[in-house]
NUDOFI-878179 format. One line per field, with one value per atom (N, C-alpha, C): residue number from 1; residue in one letter; atom name; z, y, x. Coordinates in Angstrom, 3 decimals, m for minus. Example, Ala and Ser with C-alpha at 12.3 -4.5 7.8 and 13.67 -1.06 7.14 Angstrom:
<pts>
k <- 1, 1, 1, 2, 2, 2
r <- A, A, A, S, S, S
a <- N, CA, C, N, CA, C
Z <- 7.800, 7.800, 7.800, 7.080, 7.140, 7.870
Y <- m5.690, m4.500, m3.300, m2.250, m1.060, 0.030
X <- 13.190, 12.300, 13.200, 12.850, 13.670, 12.900
</pts>
This chain:
<pts>
k <- 1, 1, 1, 2, 2, 2, 3, 3, 3, 4, 4, 4, 5, 5, 5, 6, 6, 6, 7, 7, 7, 8, 8, 8, 9, 9, 9, 10, 10, 10, 11, 11, 11, 12, 12, 12, 13, 13, 13, 14, 14, 14, 15, 15, 15, 16, 16, 16, 17, 17, 17, 18, 18, 18, 19, 19, 19, 20, 20, 20, 21, 21, 21, 22, 22, 22, 23, 23, 23, 24, 24, 24, 25, 25, 25, 26, 26, 26, 27, 27, 27, 28, 28, 28, 29, 29, 29, 30, 30, 30, 31, 31, 31, 32, 32, 32, 33, 33, 33, 34, 34, 34, 35, 35, 35, 36, 36, 36, 37, 37, 37, 38, 38, 38, 39, 39, 39, 40, 40, 40, 41, 41, 41, 42, 42, 42, 43, 43, 43, 44, 44, 44, 45, 45, 45, 46, 46, 46, 47, 47, 47, 48, 48, 48, 49, 49, 49, 50, 50, 50, 51, 51, 51, 52, 52, 52, 53, 53, 53, 54, 54, 54, 55, 55, 55, 56, 56, 56, 57, 57, 57, 58, 58, 58, 59, 59, 59, 60, 60, 60, 61, 61, 61, 62, 62, 62, 63, 63, 63, 64, 64, 64, 65, 65, 65, 66, 66, 66, 67, 67, 67, 68, 68, 68, 69, 69, 69, 70, 70, 70, 71, 71, 71, 72, 72, 72, 73, 73, 73, 74, 74, 74, 75, 75, 75, 76, 76, 76, 77, 77, 77, 78, 78, 78, 79, 79, 79, 80, 80, 80, 81, 81, 81, 82, 82, 82, 83, 83, 83, 84, 84, 84, 85, 85, 85, 86, 86, 86, 87, 87, 87, 88, 88, 88, 89, 89, 89, 90, 90, 90, 91, 91, 91, 92, 92, 92, 93, 93, 93, 94, 94, 94, 95, 95, 95, 96, 96, 96, 97, 97, 97, 98, 98, 98, 99, 99, 99, 100, 100, 100, 101, 101, 101, 102, 102, 102, 103, 103, 103, 104, 104, 104, 105, 105, 105, 106, 106, 106, 107, 107, 107, 108, 108, 108, 109, 109, 109, 110, 110, 110, 111, 111, 111, 112, 112, 112, 113, 113, 113, 114, 114, 114, 115, 115, 115, 116, 116, 116, 117, 117, 117, 118, 118, 118, 119, 119, 119, 120, 120, 120, 121, 121, 121, 122, 122, 122, 123, 123, 123, 124, 124, 124, 125, 125, 125, 126, 126, 126, 127, 127, 127, 128, 128, 128, 129, 129, 129, 130, 130, 130, 131, 131, 131, 132, 132, 132, 133, 133, 133, 134, 134, 134, 135, 135, 135, 136, 136, 136, 137, 137, 137, 138, 138, 138, 139, 139, 139, 140, 140, 140, 141, 141, 141, 142, 142, 142, 143, 143, 143, 144, 144, 144, 145, 145, 145, 146, 146, 146, 147, 147, 147, 148, 148, 148, 149, 149, 149
r <- M, M, M, A, A, A, E, E, E, E, E, E, T, T, T, R, R, R, G, G, G, I, I, I, C, C, C, V, V, V, R, R, R, D, D, D, V, V, V, P, P, P, A, A, A, K, K, K, A, A, A, F, F, F, I, I, I, A, A, A, A, A, A, Y, Y, Y, A, A, A, E, E, E, H, H, H, L, L, L, K, K, K, N, N, N, S, S, S, D, D, D, K, K, K, F, F, F, E, E, E, L, L, L, P, P, P, I, I, I, W, W, W, A, A, A, D, D, D, L, L, L, V, V, V, K, K, K, T, T, T, T, T, T, V, V, V, A, A, A, N, N, N, E, E, E, L, L, L, A, A, A, P, P, P, Y, Y, Y, G, G, G, E, E, E, D, D, D, W, W, W, Y, Y, Y, Y, Y, Y, I, I, I, R, R, R, A, A, A, A, A, A, S, S, S, I, I, I, A, A, A, R, R, R, K, K, K, V, V, V, Y, Y, Y, L, L, L, R, R, R, P, P, P, G, G, G, V, V, V, G, G, G, V, V, V, G, G, G, Q, Q, Q, L, L, L, R, R, R, K, K, K, W, W, W, Y, Y, Y, G, G, G, G, G, G, N, N, N, N, N, N, R, R, R, R, R, R, G, G, G, A, A, A, R, R, R, T, T, T, E, E, E, H, H, H, F, F, F, R, R, R, K, K, K, A, A, A, N, N, N, A, A, A, G, G, G, V, V, V, I, I, I, R, R, R, S, S, S, V, V, V, L, L, L, I, I, I, Q, Q, Q, L, L, L, Q, Q, Q, E, E, E, M, M, M, K, K, K, V, V, V, T, T, T, E, E, E, P, P, P, C, C, C, E, E, E, N, N, N, G, G, G, G, G, G, R, R, R, R, R, R, M, M, M, S, S, S, R, R, R, V, V, V, G, G, G, Q, Q, Q, Q, Q, Q, D, D, D, L, L, L, D, D, D, R, R, R, I, I, I, A, A, A, G, G, G, S, S, S, V, V, V, F, F, F, Y, Y, Y, D, D, D, A, A, A, E, E, E, D, D, D, E, E, E
a <- N, CA, C, N, CA, C, N, CA, C, N, CA, C, N, CA, C, N, CA, C, N, CA, C, N, CA, C, N, CA, C, N, CA, C, N, CA, C, N, CA, C, N, CA, C, N, CA, C, N, CA, C, N, CA, C, N, CA, C, N, CA, C, N, CA, C, N, CA, C, N, CA, C, N, CA, C, N, CA, C, N, CA, C, N, CA, C, N, CA, C, N, CA, C, N, CA, C, N, CA, C, N, CA, C, N, CA, C, N, CA, C, N, CA, C, N, CA, C, N, CA, C, N, CA, C, N, CA, C, N, CA, C, N, CA, C, N, CA, C, N, CA, C, N, CA, C, N, CA, C, N, CA, C, N, CA, C, N, CA, C, N, CA, C, N, CA, C, N, CA, C, N, CA, C, N, CA, C, N, CA, C, N, CA, C, N, CA, C, N, CA, C, N, CA, C, N, CA, C, N, CA, C, N, CA, C, N, CA, C, N, CA, C, N, CA, C, N, CA, C, N, CA, C, N, CA, C, N, CA, C, N, CA, C, N, CA, C, N, CA, C, N, CA, C, N, CA, C, N, CA, C, N, CA, C, N, CA, C, N, CA, C, N, CA, C, N, CA, C, N, CA, C, N, CA, C, N, CA, C, N, CA, C, N, CA, C, N, CA, C, N, CA, C, N, CA, C, N, CA, C, N, CA, C, N, CA, C, N, CA, C, N, CA, C, N, CA, C, N, CA, C, N, CA, C, N, CA, C, N, CA, C, N, CA, C, N, CA, C, N, CA, C, N, CA, C, N, CA, C, N, CA, C, N, CA, C, N, CA, C, N, CA, C, N, CA, C, N, CA, C, N, CA, C, N, CA, C, N, CA, C, N, CA, C, N, CA, C, N, CA, C, N, CA, C, N, CA, C, N, CA, C, N, CA, C, N, CA, C, N, CA, C, N, CA, C, N, CA, C, N, CA, C, N, CA, C, N, CA, C, N, CA, C, N, CA, C, N, CA, C, N, CA, C, N, CA, C, N, CA, C, N, CA, C, N, CA, C, N, CA, C, N, CA, C, N, CA, C, N, CA, C, N, CA, C, N, CA, C, N, CA, C, N, CA, C, N, CA, C, N, CA, C, N, CA, C, N, CA, C, N, CA, C, N, CA, C, N, CA, C, N, CA, C, N, CA, C, N, CA, C
Z <- 0.000, 0.000, 0.000, m0.668, m0.738, 0.570, 0.925, 2.147, 1.922, 2.912, 2.838, 3.297, 2.518, 2.936, 3.563, 4.710, 5.380, 5.670, 5.838, 6.139, 7.552, 7.695, 9.000, 9.529, 10.773, 11.380, 12.565, 13.215, 14.305, 15.477, 15.675, 16.773, 16.595, 15.379, 15.086, 15.318, 15.566, 15.735, 17.150, 17.671, 19.002, 19.020, 20.139, 20.250, 20.056, 20.645, 20.581, 19.143, 18.401, 17.010, 16.139, 16.354, 15.548, 15.838, 17.124, 17.493, 16.930, 16.961, 16.402, 14.895, 14.200, 12.748, 12.382, 13.115, 12.794, 13.173, 14.244, 14.612, 13.521, 12.945, 11.843, 10.625, 10.377, 9.271, 9.487, 10.721, 11.015, 10.896, 11.319, 11.259, 9.812, 8.929, 7.520, 6.762, 7.351, 6.698, 6.774, 5.685, 5.700, 6.269, 6.502, 7.050, 8.566, 9.238, 10.702, 11.159, 11.893, 12.278, 13.783, 14.153, 15.553, 16.046, 17.129, 17.629, 18.154, 18.184, 18.630, 20.130, 20.880, 22.329, 22.746, 21.806, 22.122, 22.983, 22.902, 23.707, 25.115, 25.399, 26.704, 27.619, 27.053, 27.815, 28.484, 29.669, 30.328, 29.871, 29.912, 29.467, 30.573, 31.828, 32.952, 34.148, 35.066, 36.285, 37.118, 36.985, 37.784, 37.381, 36.180, 35.736, 36.193, 36.431, 36.862, 35.684, 34.596, 33.433, 32.165, 31.112, 29.798, 29.263, 28.307, 27.757, 27.107, 27.238, 26.691, 25.189, 24.704, 23.306, 22.334, 21.186, 20.149, 19.518, 19.441, 18.729, 19.665, 20.878, 21.844, 21.374, 20.672, 20.226, 19.169, 18.267, 17.238, 17.849, 18.849, 19.529, 20.270, 20.950, 21.647, 20.645, 19.511, 18.488, 17.931, 17.704, 17.205, 18.241, 19.497, 20.572, 20.691, 20.557, 20.616, 19.426, 18.244, 17.065, 17.251, 17.853, 18.117, 19.120, 20.151, 21.145, 20.520, 19.647, 18.991, 18.065, 17.424, 16.555, 17.368, 18.515, 19.312, 20.098, 20.487, 21.269, 20.616, 19.648, 19.008, 20.027, 19.906, 20.823, 21.993, 22.019, 23.116, 22.948, 24.066, 24.035, 24.789, 24.916, 25.588, 27.053, 27.715, 29.129, 29.393, 28.577, 28.752, 28.450, 27.447, 27.129, 28.219, 28.835, 29.959, 31.088, 31.343, 32.399, 32.049, 30.780, 30.355, 30.462, 30.071, 30.047, 31.359, 32.329, 33.632, 34.431, 35.610, 36.461, 37.884, 38.734, 40.139, 40.318, 41.037, 41.375, 42.703, 42.662, 43.882, 44.556, 45.793, 46.480, 47.633, 47.480, 48.542, 49.627, 50.862, 51.986, 52.091, 51.466, 51.504, 50.562, 50.728, 49.881, 48.452, 47.522, 46.118, 45.721, 44.737, 44.233, 42.715, 42.150, 40.698, 40.116, 39.047, 38.337, 36.851, 36.250, 34.828, 34.001, 32.740, 31.817, 31.298, 30.599, 30.021, 28.870, 28.967, 27.940, 26.668, 26.779, 25.613, 24.586, 25.042, 24.135, 23.413, 24.180, 23.600, 22.621, 22.995, 22.122, 20.838, 20.925, 19.713, 18.780, 19.345, 18.514, 17.821, 18.572, 17.981, 16.896, 17.096, 16.083, 14.817, 14.964, 13.784, 13.067, 13.832, 13.201, 12.470, 13.004, 12.340, 11.065, 11.086, 9.885, 8.801, 9.222, 8.267, 7.757, 8.259, 7.922, 8.427, 9.508, 10.121, 11.105, 11.874, 12.805, 12.424, 12.995, 12.802, 14.095, 14.348, 15.589, 15.529, 16.681, 16.800, 17.035, 16.816, 17.030, 18.517, 19.361, 20.800, 21.562, 20.927, 21.576, 21.339, 21.495, 21.287, 19.826, 19.545, 18.180, 17.769, 16.464, 15.912, 14.648, 14.161, 12.949, 11.729, 10.814, 9.540, 8.645, 7.524, 6.611, 6.105, 5.769, 5.278, 6.382, 7.609, 8.729, 9.046, 8.978, 9.263, 8.206, 6.946, 5.884, 6.068, 6.464, 6.678, 7.806, 8.940, 10.077, 9.777, 9.063, 8.699, 7.739, 6.831, 5.892, 6.637, 7.598, 8.373, 9.270, 9.836, 10.657, 9.815, 8.585, 7.688, 7.385, 7.144, 6.864, 8.090, 9.289, 10.523, 10.713, 10.441, 10.605, 9.667, 8.392, 7.428, 7.603, 8.121, 8.427, 9.585, 10.588, 11.723, 11.318, 10.350, 9.873, 9.094, 8.360, 7.556, 8.411, 9.566, 10.419, 11.132
Y <- m1.185, 0.000, 1.253, 2.222, 3.473, 4.234, 4.913, 5.720, 6.945, 7.252, 8.451, 9.646, 10.691, 11.906, 12.824, 13.343, 14.247, 15.545, 16.587, 17.877, 17.910, 18.526, 18.683, 20.056, 20.100, 21.370, 21.643, 22.756, 23.199, 22.221, 21.553, 20.589, 19.378, 19.094, 17.884, 18.039, 19.225, 19.431, 19.923, 19.656, 20.165, 21.695, 22.251, 23.708, 24.409, 23.882, 24.540, 24.636, 23.546, 23.535, 24.467, 24.459, 25.329, 26.799, 27.138, 28.540, 29.052, 28.205, 28.618, 28.854, 27.984, 28.126, 29.342, 29.548, 30.693, 32.015, 32.009, 33.217, 33.575, 32.575, 32.820, 33.360, 32.836, 33.324, 34.797, 35.140, 36.526, 37.456, 36.961, 37.778, 38.080, 37.103, 37.294, 38.042, 38.156, 38.858, 40.363, 41.048, 42.504, 43.211, 42.470, 43.074, 43.184, 42.327, 42.305, 43.049, 44.141, 44.998, 44.937, 45.066, 45.121, 46.550, 46.763, 48.124, 48.741, 50.049, 50.726, 50.533, 50.249, 50.097, 48.654, 47.749, 46.319, 45.990, 46.771, 46.462, 47.053, 47.861, 48.521, 47.911, 47.288, 46.907, 45.543, 45.397, 44.102, 43.405, 42.082, 41.350, 41.205, 41.364, 41.275, 42.009, 42.378, 43.055, 42.121, 40.821, 39.845, 39.724, 40.140, 40.055, 41.273, 41.034, 42.123, 42.890, 42.167, 42.767, 42.449, 43.191, 42.901, 41.613, 40.950, 39.709, 39.957, 38.970, 39.090, 38.822, 37.895, 37.479, 38.583, 38.553, 39.537, 39.294, 38.021, 37.650, 37.424, 37.910, 37.594, 38.067, 39.188, 39.729, 38.825, 38.300, 37.402, 36.073, 35.601, 34.359, 34.542, 35.665, 35.937, 36.061, 36.696, 36.839, 35.474, 34.607, 33.265, 32.477, 32.638, 31.950, 32.459, 33.756, 34.342, 33.865, 33.817, 33.340, 31.888, 31.075, 29.670, 29.585, 30.425, 30.434, 30.831, 31.827, 32.264, 31.161, 30.441, 29.325, 28.235, 27.878, 26.769, 27.151, 28.410, 28.852, 30.079, 29.909, 31.072, 31.861, 33.166, 34.027, 34.507, 34.146, 34.577, 36.070, 36.778, 38.213, 38.578, 39.871, 40.372, 39.939, 39.985, 39.630, 38.185, 37.268, 35.858, 35.616, 36.291, 36.128, 36.727, 37.822, 38.397, 37.386, 36.703, 35.701, 34.527, 34.118, 32.987, 33.296, 34.480, 34.823, 35.442, 35.603, 36.140, 35.137, 35.557, 34.679, 35.188, 34.446, 34.829, 35.970, 36.991, 38.121, 37.809, 37.562, 37.239, 38.546, 38.688, 39.974, 39.900, 39.168, 39.058, 38.111, 38.580, 37.736, 37.568, 38.455, 38.365, 37.266, 36.880, 35.818, 36.309, 35.376, 35.753, 35.780, 36.643, 36.793, 36.719, 36.221, 36.149, 37.538, 37.839, 39.102, 38.816, 39.556, 39.385, 39.976, 39.547, 40.011, 41.408, 41.992, 43.314, 43.275, 44.092, 44.094, 44.804, 45.747, 46.507, 45.643, 44.715, 43.820, 42.926, 42.349, 41.437, 42.182, 43.372, 44.154, 44.547, 44.955, 45.352, 44.169, 42.979, 41.782, 41.466, 41.515, 41.206, 42.214, 43.476, 44.497, 44.231, 43.876, 43.594, 42.339, 41.316, 40.100, 40.387, 41.296, 41.673, 42.459, 43.317, 44.066, 43.146, 42.038, 41.056, 40.126, 40.280, 39.443, 38.007, 37.824, 36.506, 36.271, 37.299, 37.181, 38.187, 37.983, 38.907, 38.974, 40.092, 40.184, 39.314, 38.763, 37.992, 38.954, 38.467, 39.301, 39.603, 38.610, 38.781, 39.063, 39.660, 40.020, 38.974, 39.383, 38.469, 38.400, 37.492, 37.318, 35.857, 35.646, 34.298, 34.344, 33.178, 33.089, 33.408, 34.124, 34.332, 33.126, 33.044, 31.923, 31.936, 33.108, 33.239, 32.862, 33.318, 33.009, 31.536, 30.882, 29.450, 28.673, 29.048, 28.382, 28.609, 29.815, 30.155, 29.309, 29.246, 28.480, 26.986, 26.477, 25.063, 24.715, 25.624, 25.391, 25.296, 26.189, 26.165, 24.930, 24.556, 23.346, 22.116, 22.078, 20.962, 20.870, 22.013, 21.983, 21.536, 21.946, 21.502, 19.999, 19.505, 18.090, 17.235, 17.625, 16.824, 16.953, 18.100, 18.226, 17.310, 17.210, 16.334, 14.871, 14.570, 13.208, 12.749, 13.664, 13.324, 13.050, 13.662, 13.502, 12.188
X <- 0.830, 0.000, 0.878, 0.415, 1.164, 1.015, 2.093, 2.053, 1.183, 0.390, m0.434, 0.387, 0.387, 1.067, 0.039, 0.381, m0.541, 0.186, m0.576, 0.014, 0.574, 1.704, 2.343, 1.953, 1.480, 1.118, 2.046, 1.833, 2.701, 2.668, 1.538, 1.423, 2.328, 2.750, 3.517, 5.016, 5.487, 6.927, 7.215, 8.412, 8.772, 8.793, 8.367, 8.240, 9.577, 10.626, 11.930, 12.438, 12.295, 12.770, 11.935, 10.617, 9.757, 10.028, 10.151, 10.365, 11.687, 12.717, 14.009, 13.897, 13.194, 13.053, 12.205, 11.106, 10.240, 10.916, 11.701, 12.448, 13.455, 14.092, 15.027, 14.278, 13.091, 12.265, 11.879, 11.480, 11.117, 12.318, 13.477, 14.691, 15.067, 14.876, 15.218, 14.130, 12.937, 11.843, 12.076, 11.749, 11.917, 10.690, 9.596, 8.380, 8.414, 9.174, 9.214, 10.466, 10.272, 11.389, 11.632, 12.872, 13.260, 13.046, 12.289, 12.073, 13.380, 13.420, 14.642, 14.873, 13.814, 13.920, 14.203, 14.411, 14.519, 15.739, 16.792, 17.985, 17.905, 16.896, 16.790, 15.740, 14.717, 13.534, 13.721, 13.110, 13.039, 11.764, 11.768, 10.590, 9.555, 9.948, 9.023, 9.606, 8.761, 9.203, 10.073, 9.820, 10.548, 12.007, 12.350, 13.744, 14.522, 15.817, 16.671, 17.247, 17.545, 18.184, 17.404, 17.725, 17.160, 17.784, 17.147, 17.720, 19.076, 19.955, 21.308, 21.362, 20.558, 20.636, 20.269, 20.920, 20.631, 19.257, 18.851, 17.629, 16.448, 16.485, 15.435, 14.069, 14.016, 12.735, 12.100, 12.926, 12.419, 11.967, 12.691, 12.323, 11.007, 10.845, 9.587, 8.441, 8.680, 7.642, 7.235, 8.197, 7.896, 7.102, 7.453, 6.748, 5.313, 5.120, 3.776, 2.947, 3.556, 2.833, 2.404, 3.259, 2.905, 1.765, 1.789, 0.716, m0.622, m0.608, m1.837, m2.350, m1.436, m1.826, m2.512, m1.934, m2.456, m3.705, m3.834, m4.989, m5.605, m6.487, m7.125, m7.943, m7.892, m8.622, m7.791, m6.516, m5.655, m5.360, m5.303, m5.062, m3.796, m3.584, m2.391, m2.378, m3.519, m3.590, m3.213, m3.714, m3.363, m1.893, m1.371, 0.050, 0.930, 0.493, 1.246, 1.351, 0.249, 0.244, 1.152, 1.138, 1.947, 3.447, 3.861, 5.282, 5.762, 4.884, 5.275, 6.088, 6.512, 7.313, 7.340, 8.015, 8.112, 9.089, 8.640, 9.494, 10.158, 11.457, 12.182, 12.576, 12.173, 12.321, 13.305, 14.357, 15.356, 14.893, 14.896, 14.511, 12.993, 12.265, 10.805, 10.309, 9.061, 8.518, 8.352, 8.466, 8.332, 6.865, 6.576, 5.214, 5.246, 4.159, 4.054, 3.827, 4.525, 4.358, 4.150, 3.243, 2.974, 4.111, 4.173, 5.207, 4.868, 5.815, 5.686, 4.670, 3.643, 2.594, 3.053, 3.958, 4.402, 5.100, 5.933, 6.636, 5.628, 4.709, 3.717, 2.818, 2.386, 1.505, 2.214, 3.473, 4.193, 4.400, 4.639, 4.780, 3.462, 2.352, 1.051, 0.675, 1.021, 0.725, 1.533, 2.813, 3.630, 3.150, 2.760, 2.243, 0.932, 0.127, m1.118, m0.832, 0.181, 0.551, 1.110, 1.738, 2.263, 1.159, m0.063, m1.216, m1.047, m0.287, m0.138, m1.277, m1.636, m2.752, m3.831, m5.009, m6.114, m6.913, m7.588, m8.364, m9.621, m9.990, m11.241, m12.404, m13.608, m14.788, m14.977, m14.696, m14.920, m13.627, m12.663, m11.407, m10.334, m9.102, m7.992, m7.583, m6.665, m6.167, m6.307, m6.332, m6.294, m5.458, m5.085, m4.281, m5.139, m4.578, m5.251, m4.940, m5.599, m5.357, m3.915, m3.417, m2.047, m1.056, m1.334, m0.450, m0.411, m1.550, m1.600, m0.830, m0.962, m0.214, 1.281, 1.655, 3.059, 3.659, 2.958, 3.457, 3.474, 2.479, 2.464, 3.591, 3.902, 5.009, 6.334, 6.547, 7.788, 7.827, 6.681, 6.626, 6.944, 6.466, 6.770, 8.245, 8.881, 10.320, 11.109, 10.678, 11.341, 11.153, 9.950, 9.637, 10.485, 10.569, 11.306, 12.813, 13.291, 14.721, 15.097, 14.243, 14.505, 14.398, 13.532, 13.362, 14.581, 15.214, 16.395, 17.622, 17.691, 18.887, 18.944
</pts>
């Protein structure tokens, strides 16, 4: 019997490999730009310093795009909660703090301008048809590259 070929989607590949590949795609894209404040801003109140990596903004954008793909209707508030962390306050007890909304909002706005995401009727964002095809294509290339190795 002939093997059935099926489409590979984002769910079929490991998150780390997909995010790295999509971040590279965003970095090479001329539509997605790095903001001028990207080297100064912290990602959450819980962090002491800004991220060290040069590509942290593209990695965060790829991660946000994957989250919107997997959970349609997700908004800035839910993503803030997801990317937040414990604020360690020295000898005092630690408390959970949400992530920086400005970074998440700027990523979502750029993804919307690229026609990757679109707003939902009842709030939040979801993948557009073009965005879903784009992410599935990259997931397929990641899947087949891992299969060849």
